C-alpha positions in Angstrom: 28.3 37.7 100.7 27.7 37.3 104.5 24.3 36.0 105.1 22.8 36.1 108.7 19.6 34.4 109.6 17.7 36.6 112.1 14.3 34.8 112.1 12.9 31.5 110.7 9.6 30.2 111.5 6.4 28.6 110.1 5.1 32.3 108.6 8.3 34.1 107.5 12.3 34.0 107.1 14.0 37.2 107.8 17.8 37.4 106.8 20.4 39.7 106.0 22.6 39.9 102.8 25.1 42.9 102.7 23.5 46.1 103.4 19.9 44.7 103.2 17.5 42.9 105.2 15.1 40.6 103.4 11.7 39.2 104.5 9.8 36.2 103.1 6.3 35.6 103.9 3.1 34.2 101.9 1.0 37.3 102.8 1.1 40.9 104.2 4.5 42.1 102.7 2.7 43.8 100.0 1.0 46.0 102.7 4.3 46.5 104.3 5.8 47.7 101.2 3.1 50.2 100.6 3.7 51.7 103.9 7.5 51.6 103.6 7.3 53.5 100.3 5.3 56.3 101.9 7.8 56.4 104.8 10.6 56.9 102.1 8.9 60.1 100.9 9.3 61.5 104.6 13.1 61.6 104.4 13.2 61.3 108.1 16.4 59.7 109.6 14.3 57.9 112.3 12.6 55.7 109.6 14.1 52.4 108.1 14.5 52.8 104.3 12.3 50.3 102.2 14.0 49.3 99.1 11.7 46.8 97.1 9.1 44.3 97.0 9.1 41.3 94.6 6.0 39.2 94.5 6.0 35.6 93.7 3.4 32.7 93.4 4.6 31.4 97.0 4.3 34.9 98.5 6.8 37.7 98.3 10.2 39.1 99.3 10.6 42.6 101.0 14.0 44.3 101.3 14.9 47.1 103.6 18.2 48.8 104.6 19.9 46.8 107.4 20.2 49.1 110.5 23.4 48.4 112.5 22.8 48.9 116.2 20.9 47.3 119.2 17.2 47.2 120.1 15.7 49.8 122.6 15.1 46.9 125.0 18.9 45.8 124.7 19.9 49.2 125.4 17.8 49.7 128.3 18.7 46.3 129.8 22.6 47.5 129.7 21.8 50.5 131.9 22.1 50.9 135.6 19.8 53.7 136.2 16.7 55.2 134.6 18.4 58.5 134.3 20.8 56.8 131.7 17.8 56.1 129.6 16.1 59.4 129.8 17.8 61.4 126.8 16.9 58.3 124.6 13.2 58.3 125.5 12.9 61.8 125.0 14.3 61.5 121.8 12.0 58.7 120.7 9.0 60.4 122.2 9.6 63.6 120.1 10.0 61.5 116.9 6.7 59.4 118.0 5.0 62.8 118.1 5.5 63.4 114.5 5.2 59.8 113.3 3.0 60.0 110.0 1.6 56.4 110.5 0.1 54.3 113.2 2.9 51.7 113.6 0.7 49.1 115.8 3.8 47.2 116.7 6.2 49.7 118.1 7.4 47.3 120.9 11.1 47.8 122.3 12.7 45.4 119.9 11.2 47.5 116.8 13.2 50.4 117.5 17.0 49.9 116.8 19.4 52.4 118.6 22.4 53.1 116.3 25.9 54.3 117.6 25.2 58.0 117.4 24.1 59.4 120.5 20.2 59.2 120.8 20.0 57.9 117.1 17.6 55.3 116.3 15.5 53.8 113.6 11.7 52.7 113.6 11.6 49.3 111.9 9.0 46.6 110.7 5.8 48.4 109.3 3.8 44.9 108.9 1.0 46.0 111.0 1.2 49.8 110.3 -1.9 51.8 109.2 -1.5 54.8 106.8 -3.6 58.2 107.3 -6.9 57.7 105.5 -5.9 60.3 102.7 -3.1 57.6 101.8 -5.5 54.7 101.5 -5.2 52.9 98.1 -8.0 50.7 97.2 -5.8 48.3 95.2 -4.8 44.7 95.2 -2.1 45.6 97.2 -4.6 45.6 100.2 -6.1 42.4 99.6 -3.5 40.7 101.9 -3.3 41.5 105.6 -1.4 39.9 108.6 -2.9 36.5 109.6 -2.5 37.7 113.3 -4.6 40.7 112.7 -7.1 38.8 110.6 -7.6 36.0 113.2 -9.0 38.7 115.6 -11.1 40.0 112.5 -9.1 43.4 112.6 -7.4 44.8 109.7 -4.9 47.3 110.6 -5.8 50.2 108.4 -7.5 52.1 111.1 -5.4 55.3 111.6 -5.1 55.7 115.4 -2.3 58.2 116.5 -2.8 57.6 120.2 -2.2 53.8 119.8 1.7 54.1 119.5 1.7 56.6 122.6 0.3 54.0 124.7 2.8 51.5 123.6 5.3 54.0 124.5 3.8 54.3 127.7 4.0 50.1 128.2 7.8 50.6 127.4 8.2 53.2 130.1 6.3 51.0 132.5 8.7 48.1 131.8 11.7 50.6 132.6 10.0 52.0 135.8 9.5 48.6 136.8 13.3 47.4 136.2 14.5 50.7 137.7 12.1 50.7 140.7 11.1 54.2 139.6 8.0 54.7 141.8 6.5 58.0 140.3 7.0 57.0 136.7 5.6 53.5 137.6 2.6 55.0 139.1 2.0 57.4 136.2 2.4 54.7 133.6 -0.1 52.5 135.5 -2.8 55.1 136.0 -2.5 56.2 132.4 -3.0 52.6 130.9 -5.7 52.0 133.4 -7.6 55.1 132.4 -7.3 54.3 128.8 -8.2 50.4 129.5 -5.3 49.7 127.3 -3.9 46.4 128.2 -1.8 45.0 125.3 -1.6 45.1 121.7 -3.2 41.6 121.2 -6.1 42.7 119.3 -4.3 45.7 117.3 -6.2 48.6 118.2 -9.4 47.2 120.2 -7.3 46.7 123.4 -8.8 45.0 126.1 -12.2 46.3 125.4 -13.2 43.4 123.0 -13.3 40.7 125.5 -11.9 37.0 125.0 -15.6 36.0 125.3 -16.7 38.4 122.6 -14.0 37.2 120.2 -14.9 33.8 120.8 -18.5 34.1 120.4 -18.2 35.9 117.1 -14.7 35.1 115.6 -16.2 33.0 112.9 -18.5 35.6 111.7 -15.6 38.0 111.0 -12.8 35.8 110.2 -11.8 35.9 106.5 -8.9 36.1 104.3 -10.2 39.0 102.3 -10.0 42.6 102.9 -12.6 44.0 105.1 -13.3 47.6 104.5 -11.4 50.2 102.9 -13.8 53.4 102.8 -13.9 55.6 106.0 -17.2 55.6 108.0 -18.7 58.3 109.9 -20.6 56.0 111.9 -19.8 55.4 115.5 -21.3 52.8 117.9 -20.6 51.9 121.5 -19.9 48.4 122.7 -23.6 47.5 123.5 -24.7 48.5 119.7 -21.6 46.3 118.5 -22.9 43.3 120.4 -26.6 44.0 119.1 -25.4 44.3 115.6 -23.1 41.1 116.0 -26.2 39.2 117.4 -28.4 40.2 114.5 -25.8 38.9 112.1 -25.5 35.9 114.2 -29.2 35.1 113.6 -28.7 35.8 109.9 -26.0 33.1 109.6 -27.9 30.8 111.6 -30.8 30.9 109.2 -28.6 30.7 106.3 -26.9 27.6 107.6 -30.2 26.1 108.2 -31.3 26.7 104.7 -28.0 26.2 102.7 -26.9 23.2 104.6 -30.1 21.7 105.9 -29.0 22.0 109.6 -31.1 22.2 112.7 -31.2 25.6 114.6 -29.1 23.9 117.3 -26.4 22.5 114.7 -26.3 25.8 112.9 -25.7 27.9 116.1 -22.9 25.4 117.0 -21.2 26.1 113.7 -21.5 29.8 114.1 -19.5 30.0 117.2 -17.1 26.9 116.7 -17.7 25.2 113.5 -16.1 21.7 112.7 -16.3 22.5 109.1 -15.9 25.6 107.0 -19.6 26.3 106.2 -19.5 30.1 106.9 -17.1 30.9 104.2 -19.6 31.9 101.6 -21.9 33.7 104.3 -18.9 35.7 105.5 -17.9 36.7 101.9 -21.7 38.0 101.4 -21.8 39.9 104.6 -18.1 41.0 105.4 -18.9 44.5 104.9 -21.6 44.5 107.6 -19.5 42.7 110.0 -16.4 44.9 109.5 -18.6 48.0 109.4 -19.6 47.3 112.9 -16.1 46.7 114.1 -14.7 49.7 112.1 -17.4 52.0 113.6 -16.8 50.7 117.2 -13.1 51.5 116.5 -13.9 54.9 115.8 -15.8 55.6 118.7 -13.3 54.1 121.0 -10.5 56.6 119.3 -12.9 59.4 119.8 -13.7 58.4 123.6 -10.3 57.3 124.7 -8.5 59.4 127.3 -4.9 59.7 126.8 -2.1 61.8 128.4 -0.7 64.3 125.9 2.8 64.2 124.6 3.6 67.3 126.8 2.5 65.5 130.0 4.5 62.4 128.9 7.5 64.6 128.2 7.4 66.3 131.6 7.3 62.7 133.3 10.2 61.6 131.4 
């Protein structure tokens, strides 16, 4: 059977055999399989079909149906005017309005446009979040993507507006390419008002500064699952910083006691440790750490100002 290697790097191998695409990866595919199984139940022609997940000692292998076509980005690049993209963009926006998950990675290469007019499939649910009523506190959720965990962010925070902002980023690219001044201005203003820069932190946008991530990254880096249960708590950025500072003090005291470090040495290890002294402390306090992050995320979702689907549709 024909085998085509799509991607091969340090973290994953993606290849096709016949009608199926296979992913191999050490972590994260079990979560993607759970999301894929939920998407299968929707019976929507815009969602790629997930076949099976096979776990092994070295990781796992996920199988999805192969989608024949080109990426949204490739299709856009082949057009001469924005008007040629408009019908597809409207179809995508209509499908996005009823998407039952937060995709979190819906960039222009994760939308495959097929040969039928304005037909497409959303693919790659590796970062996706299910709605809270679909959360399953099982071992399947014990693995999450390395990219999300590096930032201390598990992508199981349902946020319907996030993918809408990714759509606006894609429109911004199109407006730039085709020199569509009105659309360019609209997208730029919407992105600025929402303070949405790029999906680097998968839901925390530009609001958690690089300095914040650097200062606290070793307090909330972990290879364990952070927080499953929803919380009604909401905190603003100032309270998030205050809460993390309190946890930082506790970590310094713990390092002084457990490893006989001076206060200065312990503080240095909290922010940029040379050795993994904090693993045990993180395991003891991860619910507090992720509770703060989750509460801040909920606050941002509640206060973010986004254009409605109707407003975007009118602009498209």
